[in-house]
NULOPA-983300 format. One line per field, with one value per atom (N, C-alpha, C, CB): x, y, z; residue number from 1. Coordinates in nm, 3 decimals. Glycine has a CB too. Example, Ala and Ser with C-alpha at 12.3 -4.5 7.8 and 13.67 -1.06 7.14 Angstrom:
BEGIN
x	c(1.319	1.230	1.320	1.131	1.285	1.367	1.290	1.408)
y	c(-0.569	-0.450	-0.330	-0.447	-0.225	-0.106	0.003	-0.060)
z	c(0.780	0.780	0.780	0.905	0.708	0.714	0.787	0.572)
num	c(1	1	1	1	2	2	2	2)
//
This chain:
BEGIN
x	c(0.965	0.986	1.043	1.063	1.026	1.179	1.261	1.211	1.346	1.497	1.494	1.622	1.567	1.597	1.741	1.642	1.644	1.684	1.830	1.566	1.944	2.112	2.028	2.335	1.955	1.926	1.858	1.849	1.917	1.845	1.693	1.921	1.620	1.503	1.441	1.465	1.302	1.270	1.117	1.273	1.176	1.065	0.918	1.107	0.789	0.736	0.605	0.720	0.632	0.505	0.353	0.542	0.280	0.109	0.083	-0.036	-0.013	-0.086	0.014	-0.159	-0.032	0.056	0.194	0.065	0.182	0.293	0.178	0.437	0.120	0.077	-0.106	0.121	-0.090	-0.275	-0.274	-0.364	-0.361	-0.320	-0.452	-0.242	-0.438	-0.572	-0.569	-0.563	-0.704	-0.725	-0.770	-0.793	-0.708	-0.770	-0.914	-0.661	-0.856	-0.967	-1.106	-0.914	-1.115	-1.219	-1.314	-1.171	-1.230	-1.275	-1.312	-1.136	-1.260	-1.275	-1.442	-1.069	-1.402	-1.556	-1.682	-1.573	-1.616	-1.782	-1.834	-1.738	-1.694	-1.762	-1.854	-1.636	-1.789	-1.879	-1.951	-1.883	-2.003	-2.115	-2.254	-2.093	-2.223	-2.312	-2.364	-2.161	-2.254	-2.272	-2.302	-2.178	-2.423	-2.495	-2.418	-2.633	-2.329	-2.252	-2.198	-2.147	-2.156	-2.085	-1.935	-2.153	-1.933	-1.728	-1.692	-1.633	-1.784	-1.713	-1.619	-1.766	-1.592	-1.464	-1.361	-1.435	-1.332	-1.234	-1.182	-1.326	-1.325	-1.300	-1.232	-1.498	-1.319	-1.279	-1.132	-1.363	-1.127	-0.914	-0.854	-0.808	-0.879	-0.815	-0.834	-0.831	-0.939	-0.966	-0.891	-1.087	-0.919	-0.850	-0.733	-0.869	-0.630	-0.524	-0.447	-0.570	-0.538	-0.476	-0.413	-0.561	-0.241	-0.192	-0.288	-0.048	-0.332	-0.413	-0.499	-0.560	-0.565	-0.635	-0.528	-0.737	-0.405	-0.304	-0.217	-0.246	-0.239	-0.100	-0.229	0.114	-0.383	-0.475	-0.458	-0.434	-0.424	-0.457	-0.650	-0.266	-0.727	-0.843	-0.884	-0.894	-1.033	-1.062	-1.139	-1.215	-1.131	-1.224	-1.389	-1.241	-1.434	-1.557	-1.603	-1.564	-1.461	-1.498	-1.482	-1.417	-1.404	-1.388	-1.549	-1.261	-1.581	-1.785	-1.828	-1.904	-1.824	-1.953	-1.885	-2.009	-1.765	-1.727	-1.808	-1.585	-1.798	-1.876	-1.973	-1.855	-2.020	-2.176	-2.232	-2.230	-2.142	-2.191	-2.155	-2.108	-2.024	-2.005	-2.004	-1.930	-2.029	-2.047	-2.213	-1.890	-2.231	-2.408	-2.412	-2.465	-2.315	-2.272	-2.425	-2.105	-2.474	-2.574	-2.590	-2.589	-2.474	-2.397	-2.435	-2.251	-2.515	-2.467	-2.280	-2.625	-2.334	-2.150	-2.131	-2.107	-2.257	-2.214	-2.202	-2.310	-2.238	-2.246	-2.046	-2.437	-2.058	-1.888	-1.816	-1.795	-1.859	-1.729	-1.686	-1.785	-1.795	-1.809	-1.708	-1.905	-1.792	-1.695	-1.606	-1.734	-1.528	-1.419	-1.317	-1.451	-1.368	-1.246	-1.301	-1.143	-1.344	-1.415	-1.283	-1.540	-1.180	-1.048	-0.979	-0.989	-0.935	-0.873	-0.889	-0.940	-0.827	-0.814	-0.712	-0.820	-0.616	-0.543	-0.474	-0.607	-0.332	-0.275	-0.190	-0.142	-0.307	-0.286	-0.147	-0.418	-0.105	0.002	0.145	-0.018	0.133	0.221	0.243	0.175	0.061	0.095	0.143	-0.031	0.121	0.144	0.298	0.015	0.417	0.537	0.593	0.542	0.506	0.561	0.609	0.452	0.433	0.415	0.525	0.247	0.572	0.659	0.835	0.607	0.855	0.985	0.990	0.991	0.843	0.823	0.906	0.666	0.883	0.938	1.051	0.933	1.144	1.303	1.370	1.365	1.311	1.343	1.232	1.365	1.262	1.175	1.160	1.272	0.983	0.918	0.849	0.829	0.838	0.763	0.676	0.876	0.568	0.469	0.482	0.292	0.539	0.509	0.409	0.645	0.295	0.224	0.153	0.155	0.145	0.050	-0.057	0.062	-0.158	-0.286	-0.386	-0.284	-0.502	-0.631	-0.641	-0.825	-0.712	-0.790	-0.861	-0.913	-0.953	-1.064	-1.032	-1.185	-0.909	-0.825	-0.798	-0.701	-0.694	-0.612	-0.789	-0.448	-0.875	-0.903	-1.027	-0.943	-1.092	-1.075	-0.982	-1.018	-0.865	-0.752	-0.722	-0.608	-0.765	-0.745	-0.878	-0.772	-1.017	-1.071	-1.092	-1.121	-1.004	-1.018	-0.897	-1.001	-0.845	-0.737	-0.744	-0.615	-0.860	-0.855	-0.799	-0.874	-0.739	-0.595	-0.480	-0.545	-0.444	-0.363	-0.216	-0.397	-0.271	-0.234	-0.149	-0.341	-0.279	-0.255	-0.136	-0.479	-0.120	0.048	0.174	0.073	0.129	0.310	0.311	0.341	0.473	0.502	0.460	0.661	0.357	0.326	0.323	0.142	0.395	0.386	0.330	0.540	0.261	0.133	0.122	-0.052	0.135	0.103	0.035	-0.086	-0.101	-0.234	-0.206	-0.365	-0.067	-0.081	0.108	-0.158	0.173	0.296	0.264	0.402	0.168	0.151	0.289	0.168	0.364	0.431	0.442	0.495	0.433	0.425	0.520	0.340	0.566	0.664	0.592	0.707	0.693	0.780	0.944	0.788	0.856	0.913	1.038	0.816	1.113	1.239	1.296	1.301	1.156	1.131	1.065	1.148	0.953	0.876	1.003	0.797	1.049	1.187	1.273	1.303	1.282	1.386	1.285	1.421	1.180	1.078	1.068	0.956	1.039	0.985	1.146	0.880	1.256	1.400	1.434	1.567	1.370	1.382	1.328	1.298	1.182	1.084	1.102	0.984	1.160	1.168	1.283	1.149	1.371	1.473	1.638	1.393	1.585	1.612	1.734	1.470	1.872	2.008	1.969	2.154	1.867	1.856	1.971	1.917	2.095	2.206	2.192	2.363	2.129	2.099	1.959	2.124	1.807	1.732	1.657	1.755	1.618	1.541	1.440	1.498	1.403	1.280	1.223	1.309	1.099	1.050	0.885	1.043	0.858	0.792	0.777	0.806	0.648	0.604	0.609	0.440	0.632	0.685	0.834	0.599	0.882	1.005	1.068	1.017	0.978	0.956	0.998	0.835	0.923	0.972	1.067	0.890	1.096	1.236	1.364	1.244	1.338	1.426	1.477	1.406	1.378	1.375	1.425	1.213	1.341	1.403	1.631	1.277	1.629	1.780	1.856	1.751	1.770	1.837	1.857	1.702	1.730	1.740	1.804	1.543	1.884	2.021	1.948	2.087	1.835	1.824	1.837	1.704	1.883	1.857	1.782	1.884	1.697	1.602	1.544	1.574	1.442	1.427	1.281	1.450	1.247	1.104	1.055	1.096	0.920	0.883	0.781	0.823	0.814	0.762	0.685	0.853	0.682	0.635	0.697	0.635	0.635	0.672	0.794	0.566	0.783	0.861	1.021	0.809	1.004	1.135	1.236	1.157	1.051	1.149	1.192	1.156	1.151	1.191	1.352	1.022	1.389	1.528	1.588	1.546	1.582	1.645	1.673	1.575	1.634	1.615	1.703	1.460	1.720	1.768	1.953	1.639	1.889	2.063	2.180	2.063	2.074	2.133	2.133	2.074	2.074	2.138	2.234	2.030	2.287	2.415	2.559	2.457)
y	c(-2.296	-2.238	-2.125	-2.314	-2.032	-1.890	-1.854	-1.821	-1.830	-1.841	-1.712	-1.842	-1.815	-1.723	-1.603	-1.823	-1.501	-1.369	-1.342	-1.253	-1.239	-1.255	-1.074	-1.254	-1.111	-1.002	-1.067	-0.881	-0.964	-1.059	-1.045	-1.016	-0.906	-0.896	-0.834	-0.854	-0.865	-0.785	-0.735	-0.873	-0.575	-0.533	-0.498	-0.454	-0.498	-0.482	-0.396	-0.603	-0.265	-0.221	-0.295	-0.090	-0.266	-0.337	-0.279	-0.279	-0.166	-0.122	-0.092	0.012	-0.157	-0.172	-0.239	-0.103	-0.350	-0.416	-0.593	-0.384	-0.626	-0.728	-0.700	-0.758	-0.534	-0.536	-0.411	-0.490	-0.439	-0.348	-0.268	-0.383	-0.119	-0.052	0.080	0.009	0.126	0.185	0.342	0.109	0.419	0.537	0.596	0.649	0.646	0.716	0.606	0.744	0.486	0.419	0.446	0.296	0.491	0.484	0.661	0.409	0.730	0.920	0.869	1.068	0.782	0.825	0.772	0.723	0.665	0.585	0.674	0.341	0.724	0.855	0.948	0.958	1.017	1.093	1.090	1.135	0.958	0.924	0.958	0.867	0.947	0.956	1.107	0.906	1.210	1.309	1.386	1.347	1.530	1.592	1.709	1.626	1.782	1.875	1.863	1.853	1.962	1.926	1.959	1.983	1.998	1.986	1.851	2.105	1.759	1.705	1.592	1.693	1.527	1.453	1.508	1.389	1.587	1.747	1.758	1.908	1.704	1.777	1.598	1.874	1.510	1.432	1.382	1.387	1.414	1.353	1.460	1.413	1.578	1.623	1.566	1.743	1.567	1.513	1.393	1.476	1.217	1.106	1.126	1.045	1.181	1.237	1.293	1.353	1.360	1.407	1.325	1.496	1.344	1.250	1.254	1.272	1.266	1.270	1.120	1.418	1.093	0.978	0.841	1.012	0.825	0.725	0.745	0.691	0.905	0.838	0.867	0.965	0.841	0.776	0.884	0.622	1.035	1.156	1.235	1.327	1.163	1.114	1.045	1.156	1.008	0.849	0.880	0.736	0.769	0.761	0.813	0.533	0.731	0.804	0.965	0.764	1.028	1.209	1.240	1.323	1.125	1.171	1.147	1.049	1.028	1.003	1.147	0.898	1.153	1.246	1.420	1.225	1.402	1.526	1.523	1.520	1.382	1.461	1.453	1.449	1.369	1.409	1.541	1.356	1.604	1.741	1.817	1.806	1.861	1.913	1.869	1.954	1.750	1.747	1.655	1.661	1.646	1.585	1.463	1.557	1.347	1.169	1.149	1.095	1.076	0.976	0.902	0.918	0.813	0.703	0.662	0.730	0.588	0.562	0.492	0.362	0.463	0.381	0.252	0.331	0.192	0.051	0.070	-0.068	0.182	0.176	0.295	0.239	0.341	0.451	0.319	0.584	0.245	0.126	0.036	-0.013	0.026	-0.002	0.033	0.020	0.149	0.263	0.257	0.441	0.297	0.372	0.228	0.400	0.084	0.036	-0.069	-0.058	-0.014	-0.100	-0.133	-0.002	-0.010	0.007	-0.126	0.108	-0.175	-0.287	-0.435	-0.288	-0.524	-0.649	-0.626	-0.716	-0.782	-0.878	-0.929	-0.962	-0.921	-1.022	-1.142	-0.917	-1.238	-1.382	-1.438	-1.505	-1.420	-1.449	-1.386	-1.391	-1.280	-1.222	-1.272	-1.101	-1.276	-1.304	-1.434	-1.290	-1.479	-1.621	-1.677	-1.711	-1.576	-1.538	-1.481	-1.441	-1.399	-1.322	-1.419	-1.213	-1.505	-1.616	-1.743	-1.696	-1.722	-1.843	-1.783	-1.904	-1.651	-1.594	-1.607	-1.404	-1.602	-1.617	-1.725	-1.660	-1.791	-1.924	-1.994	-1.974	-1.885	-1.879	-1.754	-1.929	-1.670	-1.501	-1.448	-1.425	-1.339	-1.315	-1.143	-1.310	-1.166	-1.060	-0.966	-1.111	-0.840	-0.726	-0.690	-0.583	-0.624	-0.508	-0.409	-0.523	-0.288	-0.140	-0.075	-0.036	-0.050	0.034	0.174	-0.036	0.271	0.328	0.324	0.410	0.297	0.270	0.273	0.115	0.313	0.362	0.212	0.458	0.234	0.068	0.031	0.067	0.130	0.013	-0.019	0.052	0.009	-0.074	-0.198	-0.032	-0.158	-0.258	-0.397	-0.173	-0.390	-0.475	-0.533	-0.433	-0.444	-0.473	-0.605	-0.349	-0.555	-0.604	-0.754	-0.480	-0.770	-0.859	-0.976	-0.791	-0.942	-0.995	-1.066	-0.941	-0.978	-0.978	-1.079	-0.810	-1.113	-1.218	-1.361	-1.152	-1.392	-1.428	-1.456	-1.463	-1.360	-1.356	-1.312	-1.504	-1.342	-1.379	-1.297	-1.432	-1.164	-1.065	-1.052	-0.995	-1.089	-1.006	-1.154	-0.984	-1.291	-1.348	-1.289	-1.558	-1.208	-1.093	-1.037	-0.969	-1.000	-0.928	-0.738	-0.989	-0.702	-0.537	-0.407	-0.535	-0.307	-0.198	-0.078	-0.160	-0.047	0.010	0.186	-0.119	0.286	0.440	0.448	0.480	0.415	0.438	0.394	0.338	0.365	0.300	0.324	0.062	0.367	0.426	0.571	0.416	0.626	0.795	0.850	0.859	0.757	0.773	0.727	0.765	0.774	0.734	0.737	0.782	0.717	0.730	0.828	0.600	0.915	0.880	0.988	0.793	0.973	1.043	0.948	1.092	0.999	0.943	0.807	1.104	0.987	0.874	0.800	0.880	0.750	0.633	0.479	0.703	0.556	0.413	0.446	0.406	0.505	0.487	0.346	0.689	0.445	0.356	0.258	0.391	0.178	0.050	0.010	0.039	0.078	-0.026	-0.007	0.028	0.053	0.086	-0.045	0.224	-0.066	-0.171	-0.305	-0.153	-0.261	-0.416	-0.481	-0.447	-0.383	-0.442	-0.485	-0.547	-0.420	-0.472	-0.358	-0.484	-0.412	-0.337	-0.283	-0.445	-0.189	-0.080	-0.161	0.126	-0.143	-0.171	-0.319	-0.146	-0.437	-0.569	-0.566	-0.663	-0.507	-0.489	-0.420	-0.432	-0.474	-0.494	-0.422	-0.640	-0.347	-0.267	-0.255	-0.124	-0.274	-0.277	-0.206	-0.477	-0.096	-0.037	0.026	0.008	0.059	0.075	0.211	0.012	0.290	0.431	0.467	0.536	0.555	0.600	0.698	0.661	0.783	0.841	0.757	0.880	0.655	0.577	0.478	0.531	0.451	0.460	0.472	0.481	0.639	0.686	0.743	0.762	0.765	0.830	0.661	0.920	0.543	0.437	0.428	0.265	0.463	0.418	0.608	0.423	0.665	0.840	0.736	1.028	0.681	0.572	0.442	0.509	0.444	0.308	0.195	0.246	0.213	0.062	0.032	0.007	-0.114	-0.108	-0.106	-0.144	-0.043	-0.047	-0.038	0.004	-0.133	-0.111	-0.039	-0.235	-0.040	0.014	-0.105	0.129	-0.167	-0.258	-0.215	-0.344	-0.254	-0.272	-0.382	-0.272	-0.557	-0.703	-0.732	-0.764	-0.885	-1.039	-1.046	-1.185	-1.090	-1.140	-1.089	-1.132	-0.877	-0.854	-0.802	-0.812	-0.832	-0.892	-1.016	-0.821	-1.094	-1.308	-1.272	-1.475	-1.205	-1.216	-1.129	-1.157	-1.008	-0.946	-1.027	-0.826	-1.081	-1.179	-1.250	-1.279	-1.373	-1.512	-1.423	-1.625	-1.318	-1.276	-1.223	-1.149	-1.163	-1.096	-1.231	-0.951	-1.317	-1.432	-1.546	-1.510	-1.503	-1.566	-1.546	-1.441)
z	c(-0.695	-0.553	-0.559	-0.464	-0.522	-0.510	-0.495	-0.475	-0.552	-0.511	-0.427	-0.646	-0.262	-0.175	-0.262	-0.022	-0.186	-0.232	-0.161	-0.189	-0.173	-0.101	-0.026	-0.270	0.069	0.171	0.263	0.125	0.374	0.512	0.553	0.658	0.486	0.453	0.332	0.537	0.249	0.143	0.209	-0.014	0.197	0.215	0.124	0.262	0.115	0.003	-0.006	-0.041	-0.069	-0.075	-0.169	-0.121	-0.076	-0.096	-0.229	0.034	-0.245	-0.346	-0.501	-0.281	-0.597	-0.699	-0.778	-0.693	-0.596	-0.621	-0.637	-0.469	-0.493	-0.467	-0.527	-0.305	-0.513	-0.489	-0.595	-0.283	-0.766	-0.816	-0.829	-0.926	-0.851	-0.798	-0.919	-0.599	-0.921	-0.991	-0.949	-1.050	-0.875	-0.810	-0.873	-0.817	-1.022	-1.097	-1.082	-1.276	-1.063	-1.046	-0.912	-1.054	-0.813	-0.674	-0.654	-0.558	-0.731	-0.728	-0.840	-0.854	-0.945	-1.036	-0.937	-1.221	-0.887	-0.831	-0.658	-0.783	-0.600	-0.525	-0.621	-0.465	-0.730	-0.756	-0.773	-0.796	-0.889	-0.878	-0.834	-0.845	-0.745	-0.546	-0.484	-0.391	-0.627	-0.549	-0.639	-0.466	-0.538	-0.640	-0.677	-0.600	-0.619	-0.605	-0.774	-0.470	-0.851	-0.969	-0.991	-1.069	-0.880	-0.873	-0.827	-0.736	-0.757	-0.708	-0.746	-0.642	-0.891	-0.878	-0.859	-0.966	-0.883	-0.895	-0.767	-0.930	-0.642	-0.506	-0.422	-0.419	-0.439	-0.421	-0.468	-0.441	-0.585	-0.621	-0.509	-0.855	-0.467	-0.397	-0.247	-0.423	-0.218	-0.087	0.001	-0.102	-0.109	-0.124	-0.115	-0.220	-0.140	-0.178	-0.019	-0.296	0.065	0.162	0.311	0.182	0.308	0.388	0.501	0.425	0.551	0.717	0.755	0.718	0.635	0.615	0.584	0.493	0.521	0.545	0.624	0.454	0.745	0.858	0.976	0.886	0.959	1.070	1.158	1.137	1.079	1.196	1.124	1.180	1.057	1.035	0.980	1.017	1.072	0.993	0.815	1.121	0.836	0.653	0.689	0.567	0.835	0.879	0.888	0.994	0.914	0.870	0.758	0.930	0.652	0.482	0.452	0.361	0.498	0.467	0.470	0.625	0.620	0.651	0.609	0.859	0.579	0.463	0.359	0.397	0.249	0.131	0.117	0.024	0.264	0.272	0.280	0.380	0.335	0.386	0.251	0.539	0.217	0.098	-0.013	0.096	-0.052	-0.194	-0.224	-0.267	-0.129	-0.158	-0.101	-0.328	-0.131	-0.128	-0.070	0.006	-0.159	-0.131	-0.055	-0.191	-0.021	0.007	0.146	-0.008	0.206	0.407	0.390	0.520	0.497	0.522	0.456	0.701	0.476	0.412	0.281	0.432	0.201	0.091	0.023	0.064	0.139	0.107	0.091	0.274	0.232	0.227	0.068	0.348	0.020	-0.065	-0.160	-0.076	-0.193	-0.322	-0.245	-0.375	-0.182	-0.101	-0.170	0.120	-0.120	-0.192	-0.332	-0.068	-0.397	-0.523	-0.600	-0.633	-0.662	-0.690	-0.679	-0.602	-0.587	-0.510	-0.575	-0.368	-0.646	-0.667	-0.606	-0.789	-0.645	-0.620	-0.727	-0.564	-0.730	-0.878	-0.808	-1.011	-0.776	-0.696	-0.746	-0.733	-0.858	-0.914	-0.814	-1.065	-0.827	-0.708	-0.559	-0.688	-0.553	-0.395	-0.382	-0.294	-0.437	-0.401	-0.457	-0.470	-0.510	-0.514	-0.366	-0.625	-0.346	-0.245	-0.119	-0.204	-0.144	-0.009	-0.009	-0.017	-0.110	-0.145	-0.138	-0.323	-0.096	-0.097	0.101	-0.194	0.125	0.298	0.371	0.337	0.239	0.286	0.346	0.215	0.279	0.290	0.310	0.171	0.363	0.361	0.417	0.211	0.504	0.621	0.476	0.851	0.502	0.418	0.489	0.326	0.479	0.551	0.410	0.626	0.509	0.385	0.448	0.345	0.377	0.444	0.358	0.453	0.358	0.303	0.346	0.272	0.279	0.330	0.305	0.336	0.427	0.364	0.499	0.272	0.464	0.598	0.626	0.544	0.772	0.828	0.720	0.970	0.688	0.551	0.454	0.483	0.435	0.316	0.326	0.292	0.434	0.463	0.540	0.609	0.614	0.661	0.507	0.824	0.446	0.310	0.266	0.255	0.234	0.153	0.238	0.151	0.395	0.481	0.381	0.666	0.407	0.354	0.184	0.401	0.131	-0.021	-0.088	-0.079	0.068	0.056	0.133	0.102	0.186	0.290	0.406	0.275	0.415	0.529	0.470	0.592	0.371	0.364	0.378	0.282	0.342	0.362	0.510	0.339	0.592	0.757	0.820	0.895	0.720	0.802	0.714	0.798	0.711	0.670	0.755	0.543	0.840	0.911	0.815	0.954	0.908	0.825	0.933	0.739	0.784	0.899	0.823	0.976	0.868	0.780	0.862	0.813	0.734	0.732	0.962	0.547	0.871	0.945	1.107	0.870	1.092	1.261	1.285	1.273	1.183	1.221	1.261	1.106	1.180	1.195	1.096	1.399	1.020	0.943	0.823	0.982	0.659	0.540	0.424	0.512	0.348	0.247	0.176	0.167	0.069	0.119	0.195	0.018	0.373	0.450	0.496	0.550	0.496	0.543	0.728	0.550	0.776	0.873	0.929	0.932	0.845	0.788	0.764	0.614	0.704	0.687	0.791	0.521	0.869	0.979	1.095	1.074	1.129	1.208	1.159	1.227	1.020	0.976	0.979	0.816	0.996	1.045	1.205	0.950	1.256	1.400	1.456	1.450	1.421	1.455	1.440	1.394	1.294	1.262	1.293	1.126	1.345	1.369	1.250	1.414	1.124	1.005	0.963	0.905	0.933	0.886	0.745	0.877	0.692	0.551	0.452	0.592	0.485	0.377	0.330	0.439	0.424	0.392	0.349	0.505	0.327	0.343	0.165	0.469	0.110	-0.029	-0.001	-0.079	-0.085	-0.090	-0.239	-0.030	-0.188	-0.353	-0.349	-0.426	-0.462	-0.453	-0.569	-0.367	-0.628	-0.799	-0.789	-0.866	-0.684	-0.722	-0.688	-0.650	-0.860	-0.842	-0.710	-0.957	-0.640	-0.520	-0.444	-0.490	-0.369	-0.269	-0.270	-0.227	-0.377	-0.404	-0.402	-0.423	-0.415	-0.421	-0.268	-0.523	-0.181	-0.052	-0.035	0.027	0.004	0.077	0.022	0.012	-0.054	-0.145	-0.039	-0.441	0.002	0.085	0.194	0.134	0.245	0.431	0.386	0.527	0.338	0.345	0.285	0.529	0.229	0.164	0.030	0.186	-0.004	-0.121	-0.208	-0.142	-0.319	-0.374	-0.513	-0.324	-0.576	-0.690	-0.697	-0.763	-0.871	-0.918	-0.960	-1.037	-0.849	-0.919	-1.066	-0.815	-1.148	-1.279	-1.313	-1.360	-1.252	-1.311	-1.253	-1.436	-1.221	-1.154	-1.218	-1.190	-1.358	-1.415	-1.394	-1.528	-1.416	-1.355	-1.235	-1.411	-1.154	-1.068	-0.962	-1.020	-1.022	-1.015	-1.100	-1.176	-1.205	-1.276	-1.167	-1.450	-1.124	-1.042	-0.898	-1.034	-0.875	-0.702	-0.748	-0.637	-0.844	-0.871	-0.924	-1.032	-0.971	-0.994	-0.880	-1.093	-0.751	-0.684	-0.583	-0.654	-0.624	-0.501	-0.516	-0.445	-0.660	-0.733	-0.585	-0.921)
num	c(1	1	1	1	2	2	2	2	3	3	3	3	4	4	4	4	5	5	5	5	6	6	6	6	7	7	7	7	8	8	8	8	9	9	9	9	10	10	10	10	11	11	11	11	12	12	12	12	13	13	13	13	14	14	14	14	15	15	15	15	16	16	16	16	17	17	17	17	18	18	18	18	19	19	19	19	20	20	20	20	21	21	21	21	22	22	22	22	23	23	23	23	24	24	24	24	25	25	25	25	26	26	26	26	27	27	27	27	28	28	28	28	29	29	29	29	30	30	30	30	31	31	31	31	32	32	32	32	33	33	33	33	34	34	34	34	35	35	35	35	36	36	36	36	37	37	37	37	38	38	38	38	39	39	39	39	40	40	40	40	41	41	41	41	42	42	42	42	43	43	43	43	44	44	44	44	45	45	45	45	46	46	46	46	47	47	47	47	48	48	48	48	49	49	49	49	50	50	50	50	51	51	51	51	52	52	52	52	53	53	53	53	54	54	54	54	55	55	55	55	56	56	56	56	57	57	57	57	58	58	58	58	59	59	59	59	60	60	60	60	61	61	61	61	62	62	62	62	63	63	63	63	64	64	64	64	65	65	65	65	66	66	66	66	67	67	67	67	68	68	68	68	69	69	69	69	70	70	70	70	71	71	71	71	72	72	72	72	73	73	73	73	74	74	74	74	75	75	75	75	76	76	76	76	77	77	77	77	78	78	78	78	79	79	79	79	80	80	80	80	81	81	81	81	82	82	82	82	83	83	83	83	84	84	84	84	85	85	85	85	86	86	86	86	87	87	87	87	88	88	88	88	89	89	89	89	90	90	90	90	91	91	91	91	92	92	92	92	93	93	93	93	94	94	94	94	95	95	95	95	96	96	96	96	97	97	97	97	98	98	98	98	99	99	99	99	100	100	100	100	101	101	101	101	102	102	102	102	103	103	103	103	104	104	104	104	105	105	105	105	106	106	106	106	107	107	107	107	108	108	108	108	109	109	109	109	110	110	110	110	111	111	111	111	112	112	112	112	113	113	113	113	114	114	114	114	115	115	115	115	116	116	116	116	117	117	117	117	118	118	118	118	119	119	119	119	120	120	120	120	121	121	121	121	122	122	122	122	123	123	123	123	124	124	124	124	125	125	125	125	126	126	126	126	127	127	127	127	128	128	128	128	129	129	129	129	130	130	130	130	131	131	131	131	132	132	132	132	133	133	133	133	134	134	134	134	135	135	135	135	136	136	136	136	137	137	137	137	138	138	138	138	139	139	139	139	140	140	140	140	141	141	141	141	142	142	142	142	143	143	143	143	144	144	144	144	145	145	145	145	146	146	146	146	147	147	147	147	148	148	148	148	149	149	149	149	150	150	150	150	151	151	151	151	152	152	152	152	153	153	153	153	154	154	154	154	155	155	155	155	156	156	156	156	157	157	157	157	158	158	158	158	159	159	159	159	160	160	160	160	161	161	161	161	162	162	162	162	163	163	163	163	164	164	164	164	165	165	165	165	166	166	166	166	167	167	167	167	168	168	168	168	169	169	169	169	170	170	170	170	171	171	171	171	172	172	172	172	173	173	173	173	174	174	174	174	175	175	175	175	176	176	176	176	177	177	177	177	178	178	178	178	179	179	179	179	180	180	180	180	181	181	181	181	182	182	182	182	183	183	183	183	184	184	184	184	185	185	185	185	186	186	186	186	187	187	187	187	188	188	188	188	189	189	189	189	190	190	190	190	191	191	191	191	192	192	192	192	193	193	193	193	194	194	194	194	195	195	195	195	196	196	196	196	197	197	197	197	198	198	198	198	199	199	199	199	200	200	200	200	201	201	201	201)
//
């Protein structure tokens, strides 16, 4: 059983914490279906554009753009399979966060798009959907924007100084600290467990 931590809320990033991912797999998989010679570089640039994570443009628009500009050969179902090909699950970490949720408030705060989120719900047999979640494509805001942290704190009605934010990206952790959260960089589960055990004493 997870040790109850000394925080009112635990706020977890998803990708890189509960969901391992390798973006290079995604980029190369998409590029392999493109006829354009510069497809890989163009896909890397396009996939990193904030409008898709913030819901300002749809992933269907990205699919159409790749078809039009890079001669991507896959239809929508093929594209969806490619688009989600880099996402896996860390079962131990998912179970650990679930354990924490039995004794404390657990919140997910993720920069993601609708297609990836729906895929992750299926991939985890709905487990991620049982957590309270704040998603960039629904908020219209994303990390490391301080406004995104403020929006999560307001909507979740949590006090940042009494909340722990965990993310694998140092830039997001630094932003969370500027927004008033206690925040730590995620490196691995054992390190996180030791940290929570220490802070619970």
